[in-house]
Phi, psi and omega in degrees: 000109176276165178282118179297150181285148180217102188247004179280140175280126183243107178052232181265016178282145178285137180291127183228163178279333184270157179274147176275001189291147172291163177210158175222151182224114181292151181197219185278203186285348179251125174254130174260117176273121183252122185246126184280176184269177182296126182067009179261206183201166182302339181306328182292353180245005189291323178295317177297317180301316180299317180296318179296317181296321179297338179257019169094004180271142169279155182224138170233124180233089181285158172266117183295147181308135178088358182252162173080008180233267177221156186303325182298332179289336181275334188305318183270000188292140176258141177305331179300332178293322177290318180299316179293323179298316179293320177304317181298315179298312181297314181297320179297316180294317179297320179297333178269009175084011179280145165278139190236131170242137179245127181230149180205157178254127175058242176307322178302329178290326176295317178294326177294317177298317178298319179298320178296321180288324184277334184231092181302338180288344173300131189275334181197160180231138178235128182243111175262125179050057184286125181272056181299322170232123185291144173263000180270115182299340179293342179301330182291333182242020183303318179300321178293315180300324182294337178276338187256327187228134178290334179207161180228156179297148172295157170301151181300140176300140180237032182300139170272319177266115181302334181290347181303321183303327181285348182265001188242160168224130186203160169282148181282347182224165175254129175289126192296313183291325176294326176302318179298319179292324176296316179297324177294321176297317179298316180298318178296317179298317180301320182289339187245021183299334179295344180275359176268119186241351181287158169308140188229128172246131178238127176234126182213165181246140177291344180271352187288123179262352180281326179248180179229151174298324179301321179295318178297316179297324177296317177300313181295326182282322188268338184301147175273002181291136177274333178249109182230131175234141176229140178228120179264130174264157179235358183230037180221160171267207185293320184275074188295336182282352182227001184265195191302330184254028182299328179294323175296319177301314179296316181298314180295324178294317181294318177301316180296315184292325183288348177267000180290000000 
């Protein structure tokens, strides 16, 4: 399943080649729920989804509330809406007898960790580029920025593979007040990492400026998971699932899943 093209300009969304639409791919008894990042869309996970599907896994990639339309739709969103949205997806799959793994990129990794803590029946959690501790210095003054500016520029793209941009759909800016709420969700998740008990795979890049190594190490130290694997990349930016080493990401994910 390739990412369908989407060339229409939608509100304040940046024109991209990829579609913002959610997608699902039927497969075997294990469904991997793939959660995209903040201001992004499921397209950033489509290459990984294809690889998983080719090896017999089912995939569900929802579009998070407030995404895929215009920036103004994201501004009032509460993180609880995303948590509830993911709960609904996981519960539906479990009710249909599927084994469920939840994986996410960036903000999606925080939601995946939350899903593991909220739903013990989830069999494993995968965190791609988890922002347990932000690498963006603006995070320190986010509450002040939210009072002064309705939105702020996204961090500069750090793609290693120039073709990565064609695989994504995203808003060009971050809504400031929603950023504050996202940071509060991350802080809450950080405090409760001991409540995560499922097998955990973490994949991150040493070149990533959005997250920090300290945050990844904190996750590994605080998690209640007994089986933890971490894989560091050296030739990718933040969006590891769509950048130069996406095949390595897929390979490491498949190795992890086949041991469940």
